[in-house]
C-alpha positions in Angstrom: 0.0 0.0 0.0 1.4 3.4 -1.0 1.3 6.0 1.8 3.0 8.8 -0.2 5.1 9.7 -3.2 7.4 12.7 -3.5 9.1 13.9 -6.7 11.4 16.9 -7.5 12.9 18.1 -10.8 11.2 15.7 -13.3 9.8 17.0 -16.5 7.4 19.9 -15.7 7.8 19.3 -12.0 10.6 21.7 -10.8 10.0 21.9 -7.0 9.2 19.0 -4.7 5.6 17.8 -4.9 4.0 15.2 -2.8 1.0 12.9 -3.3 -0.1 12.0 0.2 -2.6 9.1 0.5 -3.2 9.1 4.3 -6.8 9.9 5.1 -7.7 13.5 6.2 -11.4 13.1 6.9 -13.1 10.4 9.0 -15.7 9.7 6.3 -12.8 8.4 4.1 -11.9 5.7 6.7 -13.6 2.4 6.1 -15.8 1.0 8.8 -14.3 -2.4 8.9 -11.2 -2.6 6.7 -7.8 -1.8 8.2 -6.6 0.5 5.4 -3.7 2.7 6.4 -4.2 4.9 3.3 -6.9 6.0 1.0 -7.6 3.6 -1.8 -8.3 6.2 -4.4 -6.5 9.3 -5.6 -7.8 11.3 -8.6 -5.6 14.1 -10.1 -7.5 16.8 -12.1 -6.2 19.7 -14.1 -6.0 21.5 -17.4 -4.4 20.1 -20.5 -0.6 20.4 -20.4 -0.6 21.2 -16.7 1.5 18.2 -15.7 -1.0 15.6 -14.5 0.6 12.9 -16.6 4.1 13.9 -15.4 3.2 13.1 -11.8 2.4 9.5 -12.9 5.4 9.5 -15.3 7.6 10.3 -12.3 6.3 7.2 -10.5 6.8 5.2 -13.6 10.4 6.4 -14.0 11.1 5.6 -10.4 9.8 2.1 -10.9 11.8 1.5 -14.0 15.0 2.8 -12.5 14.6 0.7 -9.3 13.9 -2.4 -11.3 16.2 -2.1 -14.3 19.0 0.4 -13.7 21.4 -2.5 -13.4 20.6 -3.3 -17.0 19.6 0.0 -18.6 22.4 2.2 -17.3 25.6 1.3 -19.1 28.9 1.9 -17.3 30.1 5.4 -17.9 26.9 6.4 -19.8 25.3 8.3 -16.9 21.6 8.3 -15.9 18.9 8.8 -18.5 16.6 11.2 -16.7 14.3 14.2 -17.5 14.9 17.2 -15.4 12.9 20.5 -15.6 14.2 22.0 -18.8 12.9 25.6 -18.5 15.3 26.6 -15.8 19.1 26.3 -16.4 19.8 25.6 -12.7 17.3 22.7 -12.6 19.1 21.0 -15.5 22.2 20.8 -13.2 20.3 19.8 -10.1 19.5 16.2 -9.1 16.1 14.7 -9.6 14.6 13.1 -6.5 12.0 10.3 -6.1 10.7 8.9 -2.7 8.0 6.4 -1.8 6.6 5.6 1.6 4.9 2.3 1.5 3.6 -0.7 3.4 4.3 -4.2 2.0 4.2 -7.6 3.6 2.9 -5.9 6.8 6.0 -3.6 7.2 6.4 0.1 6.4 9.4 1.1 4.2 10.8 4.4 2.9 12.9 4.2 -0.2 14.3 7.1 -2.3 17.1 8.2 -4.6 18.5 11.3 -6.2 20.2 11.2 -9.6 21.8 13.7 -11.9 22.9 13.2 -15.5 26.1 11.5 -14.4 25.4 9.3 -11.4 23.4 8.4 -8.3 23.9 11.3 -5.9 21.9 9.7 -3.0 20.0 6.6 -2.2 18.4 5.3 1.0 16.2 2.6 2.4 14.6 2.6 5.8 12.2 0.0 7.3 9.9 0.1 10.3 9.5 -3.5 11.4 8.2 -2.6 14.9 7.1 1.0 14.2 10.7 2.1 14.8 13.0 3.4 12.1 15.7 1.0 11.0 18.4 2.1 8.5 19.0 -0.6 5.9 21.4 1.5 3.9 22.3 5.1 3.0 24.3 6.3 0.0 26.0 9.6 -0.5 27.7 9.6 -3.9 30.0 6.6 -3.7 30.0 6.4 0.2 27.7 3.8 1.7 26.6 3.3 5.3 24.6 0.5 6.8 22.4 0.0 9.8 23.4 -2.4 12.6 21.1 -5.1 11.5 22.0 -5.0 7.8 23.5 -8.3 6.6 27.2 -8.3 5.6 26.3 -9.8 2.2 24.6 -6.5 1.2 27.8 -4.6 2.0 29.6 -6.9 -0.5 27.1 -6.0 -3.3 28.5 -2.4 -3.1 31.6 -3.6 -4.9 29.7 -4.5 -8.0 27.3 -1.5 -8.0 28.3 1.1 -10.6 28.0 4.8 -9.7 25.1 5.2 -12.1 23.1 2.2 -10.9 20.9 1.9 -7.9 22.0 -0.4 -5.1 18.4 -1.7 -4.7 18.5 -2.8 -8.4 21.8 -4.7 -8.0 21.0 -6.2 -4.6 17.7 -7.6 -5.7 19.5 -9.4 -8.6 21.9 -10.8 -5.9 18.8 -12.0 -4.0 19.6 -9.9 -0.9 16.5 -10.6 1.2 16.6 -7.3 3.1 15.8 -5.3 -0.1 13.4 -7.8 -1.8 10.1 -6.7 -0.2 10.6 -3.2 -1.7 11.8 -4.5 -5.0 8.8 -6.9 -5.2 6.5 -4.0 -4.5 7.8 -2.1 -7.5 7.8 -5.3 -9.6 4.5 -7.0 -8.6 2.4 -4.4 -6.8 2.8 -1.2 -8.8 1.0 -1.6 -12.1 0.4 0.9 -14.9 -2.6 0.4 -17.2 -1.6 0.5 -20.8 -2.9 3.0 -23.3 -5.6 2.1 -25.8 -3.5 1.4 -28.9 -4.6 -1.1 -31.5 -1.7 -3.4 -30.7 -2.2 -6.3 -28.3 -1.9 -5.1 -24.6 1.3 -6.1 -22.8 -0.4 -8.4 -20.3 -1.7 -10.4 -23.2 1.5 -10.5 -25.2 3.4 -11.7 -22.0 0.9 -14.5 -21.4 -0.1 -13.3 -18.0 -3.8 -14.0 -18.6 -5.9 -17.0 -17.8 -9.2 -18.3 -19.2 -10.7 -17.3 -15.8 -9.5 -13.7 -16.3 -10.9 -13.7 -19.8 -14.3 -14.9 -18.8 -14.4 -12.2 -16.1 -13.4 -9.7 -18.7 -16.3 -10.9 -20.9 -18.7 -10.4 -18.0 -17.4 -6.9 -17.5 -17.8 -5.9 -21.2 -21.3 -7.6 -21.3 -22.4 -5.7 -18.2 -21.3 -2.4 -19.8 -23.7 -2.7 -22.7 -21.0 -3.1 -25.3 -22.9 -5.6 -27.4 -20.2 -8.2 -26.6 -21.6 -11.6 -25.4 -18.3 -13.4 -25.0 -14.5 -12.9 -25.0 -12.4 -15.8 -26.1 -8.7 -16.5 -25.4 -6.9 -17.9 -28.4 -3.4 -18.7 -29.5 -1.7 -17.7 -32.7 0.2 -20.8 -33.8 3.6 -20.8 -35.5 2.4 -20.0 -39.0 2.2 -17.1 -41.5 -1.0 -15.3 -42.3 -1.4 -14.1 -45.8 -4.8 -12.5 -45.6 -6.1 -9.7 -47.7 -9.1 -8.5 -45.7 -12.2 -10.4 -44.7 -12.5 -13.8 -42.9 -11.4 -17.1 -44.3 -12.4 -20.4 -42.7 -9.5 -22.7 -42.9 -10.3 -26.2 -44.1 -8.3 -29.3 -45.0 -9.2 -28.7 -48.6 -7.3 -25.5 -48.8 -4.4 -24.9 -51.1 -1.4 -26.8 -49.8 0.6 -23.6 -49.7 -1.6 -22.5 -46.9 -1.5 -25.8 -45.0 0.5 -24.2 -42.3 -2.2 -21.7 -41.6 -4.8 -24.4 -41.0 -4.2 -24.3 -37.2 -3.2 -20.7 -37.0 -5.8 -19.9 -34.3 -6.1 -22.6 -31.7 -9.0 -21.7 -29.4 -8.4 -22.2 -25.7 -11.9 -21.5 -24.4 -14.0 -24.5 -23.5 -16.6 -25.6 -26.0 -15.0 -23.9 -29.0 -14.9 -26.2 -32.0 -14.2 -23.7 -34.7 -10.8 -22.7 -36.1 -10.5 -19.2 -37.7 -7.7 -17.6 -39.6 -7.9 -14.0 -40.3 -5.8 -10.8 -40.1 -6.1 -7.2 -40.9 -5.9 -6.1 -44.6 -2.6 -6.7 -46.3 -0.9 -8.0 -43.1 1.9 -10.6 -43.0 2.5 -11.8 -39.5 4.7 -14.4 -38.1 3.6 -15.3 -34.5 4.9 -18.1 -32.3 2.0 -19.3 -30.2 1.1 -15.7 -29.3 -2.1 -15.3 -27.3 -4.9 -13.1 -28.6 -8.4 -12.1 -27.7 -11.5 -12.7 -29.8 -14.6 -10.6 -29.1 -18.0 -12.3 -30.0 -20.8 -9.8 -30.6 -24.5 -10.1 -30.2 -26.7 -10.1 -33.3 -27.8 -12.4 -36.1 -25.5 -13.0 -39.0 -22.3 -12.1 -37.2 -19.7 -13.7 -39.5 -16.8 -13.8 -37.1 -15.4 -12.4 -33.8 -13.5 -9.2 -33.9 -9.8 -8.9 -32.9 -8.4 -6.5 -30.4 -7.3 -4.1 -33.1 -10.7 -4.2 -34.7 -12.6 -3.3 -31.5 -13.6 0.2 -30.7 -11.4 2.5 -28.8 -13.9 2.6 -26.0 -14.0 -1.2 -25.7 -10.2 -1.4 -25.7 -10.1 1.3 -23.0 -12.6 -0.5 -20.8 -10.9 -3.9 -21.3 -7.4 -2.5 -20.6 -8.4 -0.7 -17.4 -10.8 -3.4 -16.4 -8.4 -6.3 -16.7 -5.7 -4.5 -14.7 -8.3 -3.5 -12.0 -9.4 -7.1 -11.8 -5.9 -8.3 -11.1 -5.0 -5.7 -8.5 -8.3 -6.0 -6.7 -7.6 -9.8 -6.3 -4.0 -9.5 -5.1 -3.6 -6.0 -3.7 -1.2 -3.3 -5.0 -1.5 0.0 -6.8 -3.0 0.6 -10.2 -2.0 3.8 -12.0 -4.2 5.0 -14.9 -3.5 8.1 -17.0 -6.7 9.7 -18.2 -9.1 7.1 -16.9 -12.0 8.9 -18.6 -10.4 8.6 -22.1 -13.0 6.9 -24.3 -15.0 5.9 -21.2 -18.5 7.1 -20.3 -18.4 8.8 -16.8 -20.6 6.1 -15.4 -18.1 3.4 -16.3 -15.2 5.4 -14.9 -17.3 5.9 -11.7 -18.1 2.2 -11.4 -14.4 1.3 -11.7 -13.5 3.9 -9.0 -16.3 2.6 -6.8 -14.8 -0.9 -6.7 -11.7 0.3 -5.0 -13.8 2.0 -2.2 -15.8 -1.2 -1.6 -14.4 -3.1 1.4 -16.1 -6.3 0.1 -14.8 -6.1 -3.4 -11.4 -4.8 -2.3 -10.4 -7.0 0.6 -6.6 -6.5 0.0 -6.8 -2.7 0.1 -5.8 -2.2 -3.5 -5.3 1.4 -4.6 -6.2 3.3 -7.7 -4.3 6.5 -8.8 -5.6 8.2 -11.9 -5.7 11.5 -13.8 -8.8 12.9 -15.4 -10.3 16.0 -17.1 -13.9 14.8 -16.3 -15.5 17.2 -13.8 -18.4 14.7 -13.5 -16.2 12.5 -11.4 -15.9 15.3 -8.8 -19.6 15.2 -8.1 -22.3 12.6 -8.2 -23.0 10.1 -11.0 -26.5 8.6 -10.9 -27.0 10.0 -7.4 -23.8 8.4 -6.0 -20.8 10.3 -4.8 -17.8 9.2 -6.9 -14.9 10.5 -4.8 -14.5 11.5 -1.2 -12.9 14.8 -0.3 -9.5 13.5 0.4 -9.4 11.5 -2.8 -9.2 14.6 -4.9 -6.0 16.4 -6.1 -5.4 19.2 -8.5 -2.5 20.1 -10.8 -1.7 23.6 -12.0 1.2 25.2 -13.9 2.6 28.6 -13.0 3.9 31.3 -15.3 7.4 29.7 -15.4 6.0 26.4 -16.6 6.4 24.6 -13.3 3.8 22.1 -12.1 2.2 22.2 -8.6 0.2 19.4 -7.0 -2.2 20.2 -4.2 -5.2 18.5 -2.5 -8.8 19.6 -2.4 -8.4 19.5 1.4 -6.4 22.8 1.2 -9.7 24.5 0.4 -11.4 23.2 3.6 -14.3 21.8 1.6 -17.6 20.9 3.2 -19.0 17.4 2.6 -22.0 18.8 0.7 -20.2 21.2 -1.6 -20.9 21.0 -5.3 -17.3 20.2 -6.2 -17.9 19.8 -9.9 -19.4 23.2 -10.3 -16.8 24.8 -8.1 -14.1 23.2 -10.1 -15.5 24.3 -13.4 -15.9 27.9 -12.2 -12.3 28.0 -11.1 -12.7 27.9 -7.4 -10.0 25.3 -7.0 -7.8 26.5 -9.9 -6.4 23.8 -12.2 -8.6 24.9 -15.2 -7.3 26.3 -18.5 -7.0 30.1 -18.8 -8.2 30.4 -22.3 -7.7 33.6 -24.4 -11.1 33.4 -26.1 -10.3 36.0 -28.8 -7.0 34.4 -29.7 -8.7 31.0 -29.7 -11.4 32.1 -32.1 -8.9 33.9 -34.4 -6.7 30.8 -34.5 -9.6 28.6 -35.6 -10.8 31.2 -38.1 -7.4 31.3 -39.6 -7.4 27.6 -40.0 -10.7 27.8 -41.8 -9.4 30.4 -44.2 -6.2 28.6 -45.2 -7.9 25.8 -47.2 -10.0 28.4 -49.1 -6.8 30.4 -50.0 -5.1 27.2 -51.2 -7.8 26.5 -53.7 -7.6 29.9 -55.4 
């Protein structure tokens, strides 16, 4: 469970910003569940205000903690993204800190990096509510707590100056760092975007028929017109298909014999074999899993593939699948623009799952960004977000992003937060120059006319 995240000097974030997930108001504390932090945090703000950069900072921290031993080549420095609009910031370190609870123990882990090396790194744990130093790093000087195993000290000798000790020590299976490393690896998940390509969780084979059936139930419940989702495998065979759907039979041309078993269905009760691809595609796949979407209606010739489905269906499937996994096992799901291609009611229902003690027994958390003011109020009469679930992002005149909570405004429980937000009471809305906006669009309309003269 994530208690807080701090970041400084990353992309549009110049000064230190903190996302704090500990409850502020009593109505955000569950009646029965022992949640030490809020299970939802929604970040709202104008376009280009830096909402996505807050999540990107957490993603950067995860990738560096897990893979710096592999990504950061010796002598090649640290690939980071400091605040570029201030010359001083380009020279200053970038800092990332998480305070979290995993396996029943609280930990604080952080690091500072510049373009050349790891300037600082530290790991503290609180096994009995008392701070214990695991290690501290200041440039190339390391110090260790009294209870730190001697084996971890030996790992220092193989840790390059541009690589995190946590990353190297985890590869050396140093037990003292593994809980935090596993949190980054297994409990911090990022929902993919809605591209036509197969989602990562499907390409990597981390999906079961049970997950797919549950996904089908989700899509069917959302009135998408889908009656079933089927898990299939692409066998080791080329697909030469020029549009349309071709049933593969034993009587096919021998040159296509290899395609006969191109799609081997894994769902129970499926006796058909299909071979199809998008227009003019030539694909070689080696037993790659795919999803088939069966729609309601008479005369439906074939199921649709992931790439053929609507953007809204892909968005719901991508977020819904990751939500399903994290609700089962616990962890943190991070979604950029949860409302993209989703109806507000669907977004609200996903958010509600994380606030439901029965549906969320592990205390899984959802962190998301959104433009949709409807999520600040009520959808179908139900409050979507509690007061301390709401955060805002704004950018100042120097291009620097600030992150601040709704609680700074001392809101009342019965405030119309959506209306107050849209009227600028909380900031974080675009300051549009209406005249310039109209002139810009008018100029775009005139350009095609002039080009035809």
